[in-house]
N, C-alpha and C positions, 0 to 999 in steps of 0.2 A: 474704478480703481484696480479691481482684479485684473481687468484686461491690460491695464498699464503695467502691472506687475509681471504678467505673463510675457509681454513683449520685451521687457527689460531684465528677464531673469538671469541672463548671462552676466550683465553688468552688476547686478545685485550680488550674485554668487562670487564674482571676482572681487568686489569690494569687501565682502565678508571674509574671503580668504586672505586678502592683503592685511586687513585689520588683525585677524587671528594670528597670522604668521608673524606680523610685526611684534605683537605682544609676546609671543613665544620666543622670538629672537632676543627680545629684551631680557627674557628670563634664561637666556643661553640654552634654549631648546630648539634645535635646528631640524628635527625630523619631519616637521609638518611641511617643510618646503618641497619634499619629494612627492607629495600627494598628486599634484597635477601630472608629473611625469608618470607616476604609477597608473593614473586613470587613462592616460594616452596609451600606455602599453596594454592595459586591460582591454581597451576598445580595439586596439590593433590585433590582439589575440583572437577576438571574435570575428572580425571582418577580414583579416589578412594574416592567418596563422603562419603562412610561409615567410612573410616579412619579419615576423617576430622570431621565427626560427633562425633566419639569417643574422638577425641582431644578436641572438644568443651565441651563434657560432663565432661571430667576430669578437664578441666580448670575452669569450672563454679564456684565451691566452692572457687577457688583461684583468681577469677577475681577481678579487681580493678576498682573503679568508678572514672572517671576523675574529676567529680564534687567535690568528697571528696579530691582529690589530688590537688585541686585549679588550674585546667587547664582552667581558664576562664569561669567557670560555666557550662561547657559542661557536660550534664548528659548522659554519655555513659560508658558502662562496657567493659573493655579490658581484654583479647583479644576476648571475646565471641561475642559481638554484631556486630562488623564489619564482623566477620566470618559468623554469622547467616545471615547478610544481603547478603553476597556472596552466601551462600547456597540457599537463597530465589531466587536470580537472576538466578542461575544455574537451579533450579527447574523449573522456568517459561520458561527458554530457552529450556530445554529438553522437557517440555510439548508442547511448540510450534512446536518443531522439530518432536517429536514422535507422537503427537496428540493422546496420549493414556494414561490412568491411570486406576488403578484397580477400575472397576465399582462397585464392592462389597463394597469398602470403600466409594465411592461417594454416593451410595444409602443407606448407613447405617443411621439410625435415628439420631445418635449422630453427624455424619458429616453434615447432613441437619440442625440440630440445630446450629452447629458452623458456617456454611455458612450464615444462617439467621442473626446471631449475628454480624458477620464481615460485612455483607452487610449493616446493620443498622449503624454500626460504620462509614463506608464509607460515607453514606448519611449524618450523623450528623457532619462529618468532613467538608462537603461542606457548612453546615449551621452554623458552629462554630463561636463563637465570637472572637476566637483567632485561625485562620486557620493554622498558622505555628506550634503552640503547638499541635493542634489536628493531624496534618500530622505526626509529630514525634511519637505521641502516636499510630496512625494507623500503621505506618511502624514497630514500635516495636512489636505491637500485631501480625502483619502479619508475621514477621520473626520468631517469636516464634511458631505460629500456623503452618506455612509451614514446618519449620525444624523439630519440635518435634511432630507434629500431622501427617501431610501428608507424609513427608519423614519417620517419625517414624513408621507409619503403614507398610512401606516396609521393614525397618530394622528389626522390631519385628516379621517378618514372620518366623524367626528362634528363638525358645525358648532360645537357647544359647545366642542370642543377648539381650534378656530381662535380663538374669542373668548378662551379661557383663555390661549392662547399670547400674545395681545396684552397681556392684563392682567399676566401674569407677567413679561413683558419690560419693560413700560412703568412699572410701579410702582417697581422698583429704579432704572430709568433716571431717573425723575423725582426720586428721592431723591438720586442723584448730581448731577443738575442743580441741585437746591436747595442741596446742600452746596457745589458750585462757585460758585453765585451768592453765597452768604454769605461764602465764602472770598475771592472776588473783590472783594466790597464793602469788605473791610478794606484794599484797595489802591486804593479809589476808582474801580474799574472801568477802570483804566488798561490800555492796549493790551499793553504788555510782559508784565505778570503773567498776562494772558489766555492766554499760551502754555503755562502750567504749573499754574495753580490747580486744574485737574481731576485732577491726580495725587493718589494713586497709581492711580486707577481707569482713567484714560485717559493715554496717553503724551504727547499734546499736543493743542492746540486744533483741529488739522485733522481728526483721527479723531473727536474729541469732537463737533465741529460736524456732521461727515458722518453719524454714527450718529443724532444727535438729529433732523437733517433727514430722514433715512430713516424714522424712526419717527413723525415729526410727522403725516403723513397717517393713520397707524393710530390715533393719539390722537384725531384729528378724527373718524375713523370711530366710535370708541366714544362720542364726544359726540353724534353724530347718530342712532345706533341707537335705535329706540323702546324696546327692552327695557331700556335703561339710563336711561330718562327720570328716574327717582327719584334717580339718581346724577349728575345733570347738574352740580350744584355741584362735586362732587369732580372729575369729568372736566374741567370748565372750569378749575379751579384747576391741575390737572396740565398742561393745554394751555398756560396762561399761563406756568407754570414752564419748560416746554420751549421756548416762544417766546423767553423771556428768555435761555435757554441758547444758542439759535441766534444771537440778536443779539449777546450779549456773548462769544461764542466768537471773534468777529472772524474767522470762517472764511468767506472770500469765496466759495469753491467751494460751501459749504453754502447760502449765500444764493442763488447762481445756480441750484443744483439744485432748490430749492423753487420758484423763479420758473418754471423750465421745466416742472416737474411740474404746477403748477397751470395753466400755459398749455396743456399737453397735455389737461388735464381738459376744456377747452372742446371738443376734438375729440370726446370721448365724450358730453358733455352736449348738444352741438348736433347730434350724430349726423352729423358730416361724413364724406363718403365717402373711402375709402382713396385713390382716384385723385386727389381734390382735395388731400389732405394730401401725397401724393408729388409732385404737380405743384408745390405751393407750396414744398416742400423743395428741389425741383430748381431752381426759379427763384432761391431764395436762394443756393444753391451757385453757380449760373451768375453771379449778380450779384457774389458774392465773388471768383469767378475772374477776371471781367472787370476789376474794380477793386481787385485784390489789392494792387498797388503803392501806390495812393492810400490804402488802408486802413492799410497798414503805416506809411506816412509820417505819417498822422494819429496812430496809436498811439505812434509814437516821439516825438511832441511832448508827450505826457503825461508829466510828471515828478512826479506826485503819489505819494508813498511810502506803503507799507502800514503804516508804523509810526505813522501819525497816530491820535490818540484820538478825532478827530471822525468819527462814523460816515459822514457824507456824503463826506468826503475819503477814508475807507477804501474806500468803494464805488468812488469815482473811480479809485483805485489799481489796480483790477482790470485795466484796459487799459494799464497802464504797463509797456511792454517795453523801456524805455530805461534806467531807473535803479533800478527796484524789484528788490532782490536775490532775493526769493522767486520772482517771475515769471521772472526771468532764469535762476535755478537750475533751474526746471522745464524751460525750453527747453534748458539744458545737459544735463539728464538725458535728455530726449527725443532730442536729437541723438546722445548717446552710445549710446543704445539702438539707434537706426537704424544707426549705424556698426557696432555689434556684430552686428546682423542681417545687414548686408551681408557681414560676414566669415564668418558661419555661417548662411546663409539656410534650410537644410533642417532641421537638428535643433536649432539654437541652441546656446547655451553650457550649457544644463541648467536645469531648473526651480529657481528660488530662488537662482540664482547671480549675478544682475545686480549686486547690491550689492558683491560681491567681485571682479567682473571689469571694471566699467565705467571705472575710474580711467584706464587708459592711452588710452581712447577720447575723453577730454575734450580739446577744442581749447583752446589757450591763450587765444584771443580770447573764449571762452565762460565761462571760469573767473570765479566771483563770490567775494565776501567770505565766503560761507557754503559754498563748495565744499569737498569733502574727498576724500582718496584712501584713507581708512581703511575705507570700507564701512560706516560707522556713521551716515550721514546720510539714511537712508531708501532707498527703492527707486526704480523708474523713474518714479514719480508718474503712472502711467497703467495702468489695467487692460487697455488695448488695445495700447499700444506695448511695454510690458514683456514680454508673452508672445512677441512677435516676436523679441526678443533672446534670451530664455531657451529657447523651444521652437520657434523657426522659424516659417515662414509658416503651416503647418498648425495650429500651436498657436494663433496669433492668429485664424485663420479659424474653427477649431472653437469657440473661446470666443464669437466674434461670432455663430456659428450658434445657440448656446444663447439668446442675447439675442433674435435674430430670431424663433426658434420661440416664445419666451415671449410676445412681443407679438402674434404671429400667432394663437396659440391663445387668449390672454387676450382679445383684441379680439373674436374670433368668439364667445367665451363671453359676454362682456358684452352684446353686441347680441342674443344668442339668449335670454338670461334675461328673464323677466318682471320687473316692478317688485317687488322683494322684498329682504329682508335679505341674501340671497345675492348679489344684484347689487350692493348697496352694498359688501359685502366685496370683491368682485372689483374694483370701481372704485377703492377706496382702496389695495388691494394694488398695482394697476398704478401709481398715483401714487407710492407708497412705493418701489417697485422703480425707477421712473424717476429718482427723486431720487438713488438710489445710482449708477445708470448715468451720469448727468450728472457726479456727483462723481468717478466712476471714470475719466472722461476726463482729469481733472486730478490725481488721487491714486490710490493703490491700497492698500486695506485688507483685501482678502479673505484675507490671511494672519493676520488677527486674529480672535479669536472674536466680538468685539462686532459686527463687520460681517458675517462669514460666517454666523453663526447665523440672523439674519433674512433674509439674501440667499437662502440655499438653502431656508429655510422658506417664503418667499413663492412661490418656484417650485413647491414641493410643494403649497402651498395651491391654486394655479391648476390644477395637474394633477389633484389630488383632486376639486376641484369640477367640472372638465371631464369627468371619468370618471363621477362620481356625482350630477350635478346633478338629474337626474330623480328619483332616490331621495330626495335632500335636499328637494326641493320638495314631494314627496308625503308624506314621513314626518316631517320635522323641523318643530318648532314655529317657523316663520319668519314673523313678522308682515310685513304689507305696508308698504313704505316709500314715501315721496314721491319 
């Protein structure tokens, strides 16, 4: 009898599952139906982590936020974040078992900067005013960094996987952009519906515009790579769809980020020296400092509101700091973050706590019609000011250190590489990363999967190429590029 049970265990388990699931469905409980899918993914995570990673990349632009779907206020993206948590656990289990990791990655300056930043986040989680909120933030940061930086550096050891990452993220993103464009067209491309027509895939137009702007240079990369010459029509169509997505997102920060990114491209294309670039930046800052009062007076005279459906007027509203509620609310959030930083400059209030703590720090003169005390109106609207409030001075400095090391190593790499596909990849990754960094001065989306996945993947791509470029150039089939 026992032998018969052993030989038919699959049938028996299937029968038990069907009976249990049927009973739960009758009781309007549908969660049990996902168990087989979850078991398959768990098995896949152990035997083929790379396949699971590609699944996560593809589903990221399509992921849904439970908080937006009114699942009890749980802020989690499905299916990506539970899978990323699983990838993180498997990574640490393998690390404990194998007790070995690529030392070239661990010794890389960017890795050191990341580890310092994560270590400080761990410390400030222990000192947090809201430990459970900070723990959730820490876990989310950890699974993004582990999966798409540390695991990513191993995946991207093949240049083919770098290109595969781009395609797997851009195809569903283009699908979402096309869906949004069609949905928006039913409202005549009006400005107000542009704030929510991308739902349920994106929370609002700011993160939607930021992610498309971030990936736009990567789409352009696929268009210019010689190996995809026969797919030029497809890549050109996808590029147009993304361009329309950026334009009709009415995301002013997204527009600015792309302009700055492509302005930066001239530095690399014209091979301008670092001393020249730094001198030019210094002169601009000096000019702004000397004429700051005049600049502010000029900006305050601009009363063009961002609710205009005229794209020209919408662009003009970027500098309106007198009547535009969106711009004024950003200033309100920044001032609140700075006041929070002044109160706790060493350890901050705790990672992820800004939205719950900033309300008392709002000045009555800065309150706008869209201000809120409920902690439901977004974060500090800056990847640089927010960490100061949440993790103190060192939290802000260590994050900036990651950015500095990225540009330092990526720039050296770009000018070191001969004309090749590899150099093209590095060039466009720098532009894509820059787009987000500029956007990150005005918004903060690294707590979302849609921004964090490419952000950490771009850093991993640069590190992997930096470490392996000689092997790539000699062994990979990399055609020469113009």
